[in-house]
C-alpha positions as CSV (number, residue, x, y, z in Angstrom):
1,X,79.0,15.9,125.6
2,X,80.2,19.5,124.0
3,X,77.4,21.2,125.8
4,X,79.0,21.7,129.1
5,X,82.2,22.7,128.5
6,X,80.8,25.5,126.2
7,X,78.2,26.2,129.0
8,X,81.0,26.3,131.4
9,X,82.8,28.2,129.1
10,X,80.0,30.8,128.4
11,X,79.6,31.1,131.9
12,X,82.8,32.3,132.7
13,X,84.0,34.9,129.8
14,X,80.7,35.9,129.8
15,X,81.2,38.9,132.9
16,X,84.2,39.1,130.7
17,X,82.4,39.9,127.9
18,X,79.9,42.3,128.7
19,X,82.4,44.8,130.8
20,X,84.3,45.8,127.8
21,X,80.1,46.8,126.1
22,X,79.5,48.9,129.0
23,X,80.6,52.1,127.3
24,X,79.0,51.3,124.0
25,X,75.1,50.1,126.1
26,X,75.1,53.4,128.5
27,X,75.4,55.5,125.4
28,X,72.7,53.6,123.9
29,X,70.8,54.5,127.2
30,X,70.5,50.7,127.4
31,X,72.5,51.0,131.1
32,X,72.7,53.6,133.8
33,X,75.9,54.6,135.3
34,X,76.0,51.7,137.7
35,X,76.2,49.2,134.6
36,X,72.2,48.1,135.5
37,X,70.0,47.1,132.7
38,X,67.3,50.1,132.8
39,X,65.3,48.9,128.8
40,X,65.1,45.7,128.0
41,X,63.6,47.4,124.5
42,X,66.7,49.1,123.8
43,X,68.9,46.3,124.2
44,X,67.2,44.6,122.0
45,X,67.2,47.3,119.3
46,X,71.1,47.4,120.4
47,X,71.6,43.7,119.7
48,X,70.3,43.2,116.8
49,X,72.0,46.1,115.4
50,X,75.0,44.9,116.8
51,X,74.4,41.3,115.0
52,X,74.1,43.4,111.9
53,X,77.3,44.9,112.1
54,X,79.6,42.6,113.3
55,X,77.8,38.7,113.3
56,X,79.0,37.0,117.1
57,X,80.6,33.7,117.1
58,X,81.7,31.1,120.1
59,X,83.2,28.4,119.8
60,X,81.5,27.9,117.0
61,X,77.6,29.1,117.8
62,X,77.1,32.2,115.7
63,X,74.1,33.8,117.2
64,X,71.2,35.3,115.0
65,X,68.8,37.5,115.2
66,X,65.9,34.5,116.2
67,X,68.4,34.1,119.7
68,X,68.0,38.1,120.7
69,X,64.1,37.5,120.0
70,X,64.0,34.5,122.2
71,X,66.3,36.0,125.0
72,X,64.5,39.2,124.7
73,X,60.9,37.1,125.6
74,X,62.7,35.3,128.2
75,X,64.0,38.6,130.1
76,X,60.5,40.6,129.6
77,X,59.0,37.3,131.2
78,X,60.9,37.4,133.8
79,X,62.2,40.6,134.4
80,X,61.7,41.9,138.0
């Protein structure tokens, strides 16, 4: 029952959260000037390093390194 509200919250807030990280992602070479992801490998390294420095939690969900790996695998599999 709580999955739907959490999913709606994530969809609504994720663009705002992502925009706040664009300067850091550009500095890391993960995104270009338009904010488009250009390097999934660098994104994975950035996300894992960030989780080590500052654990991420949203509405009771705590991101884990395994989650980053799964997202990376899906991104590589379905990247255009």
